[in-house]
N, C-alpha and C positions, 0 to 999 in steps of 0.2 A: 189856585190862580196866582197867589203871591209867589209861590215857588217857580212857576212858569215865567212870570215877569222878571224875577230875579235872575233866573237862568238865562233868559234872552238878553237882559241888560249886561250881565257879566260876560256872556258870550260875545256880544257886540264889542265890548271893551277889549276882549282877548283878540278878536279879529282885527281890530284897528291896530293894536300893538304888534301882533305877530306879523301882520302884512308889511311892516316896515323892516323886518329882518333882512330880506335880500338886498335892499338898497343900502341899509347901514353896513352890511358886509362888503358891499362894493366900495363905499366910502372908506371903510377900514382898510380894504385891500389897496386902495390908492395911496393912503398914508403909509401903509406898510412898505409899499414899493419905494416910496421916497426915502424912508428910513434905511432900507436895505441898500439902496444906491449910495447914500452918504456913508454908511458904515463900511461899504466895500472899498471906497476910496481910502478911508483911514487904515483899514486892515492891509490893503495892498501897499500903502506907503510904509507901514511898519515892516511888512515882509521884504520889501525892497531894501530898506535900511539894514535889516538883519542879514540879508543876502550879501550886501556890499561889505559887511563886516565879517563875512564867512560863517554866518550862523544860520541855523534853522529858526523858524518862528519860536518854537518852544525854548531853544537855547537862548534866544534873544530875551525872551520874557524872564527866564531863569537868571540871566545875567543882571537884569534890572532888579529883580526881587532879591538878589543876593548882594546888592550894593550896600556899603556902609552908610550911604546917604539916604536918610528917611524919605526925602522927596523922590528920589529915584526909585526906591522900593514901592512907594505909593503909585508912581507912574507905571511900574511893572504890573501891579495888581489891577489898576484901572485898564491897562491894555489887555490883560487876560479877560477881564469882565467884558470889555468892548468886543473882543473876538468871540466870546461865548454868546453874547447877545446877537451879534451878526449871524452866527451859525444857526441859532434858534429862530430868528426872524426869517432867514433864508429858507429854512425848512418849512416854516408856516406858510411862507409865500408860495412854495411849490405845492403844498396841500390845498391852498385856496385857488389854485388854477384848475382844479377838477371841473369837469363839465357839468356835474349835477349840483344843484343849489344846496341840498342837504349836506353834502360833503364840505362845501365852501363855508356855510354857516357853522357847521360843526367844528371845522378847523379854527374858525375865528373864536368860538366860545371855548374850545378846549385849551388853546394855548395863547389866549389874547394877551397883548402887551398893554399894561395899564396906561402908559404914557400915550401910546398910539390911539387906544380906545377913547381916552379923554379928549384928545385933539379932534378925533373924528366926531365925537358926540357934540363938542362945542360948535362945530361948523355944520352939523347935520340939520337939515330942515325936512320934517315929515311931509310926505306927499301921498296923494292917492295912487296906489300901485295899480297899474294897468297891464301888468305882465302876468303870464301864467304862473310864474314863481310867486309873485305877490299874492295872487288869488289862492294859490295852494296854501301859503302860510296863513292867509286870512281865514281859510276854512279850518285849518288846524287850530288856530287861535280861538275861533268861534266855538268849536266843539270842546276844546279844553276849558274855555271860560264858562260855557254853559254847564259843563259837568261840575265845575267848582261852585258856580252860582246855585245850581240845583241842590248840591250837597249842603251848602251854607244855609240855604233857605229851608231845609228839612224841619227845623224846629218851628218854623212859621206856618206849617201846614194846617189843614183843617182840624179843628178840635170838635170832637163829638160831644154833644150836650146830652147828658143823661136825662132821661124822662123822669117825670115826677113819680111814676109808679114803680120805678126800679129800686 
């Protein structure tokens, strides 16, 4: 009895938590889109500046990193990092445009950006999911939680009382 109640309780918690995944992924995707848009402007500006100087992107970064001025060297390193982040986020954004929810949520979990995830979490408000996707994740969460709750409650199972004659 206790095992069953524990399994149902933890299953319910799992359902509530997992049902939020599709909507959180949507919020994350919106923030991701904003970050990609802003980084695109920065990268395009750098590319234009390098082109005007007769340089490729990589040659422009190398010129900055090879400067005797430490400030300019740091600028080159931060530009390289900005471009790398832009390319990573752009790739994740493409993966999150998949038609199926498992791919979208998987792409968010696999390559999540901590800064974007933090901002999405700060503004996220849980809600009752009324979509098929939310229901699917609630079901997965329920069964996963019920399994964990059932296993956790195994030591709380019925104990056999030995008879006096044994």
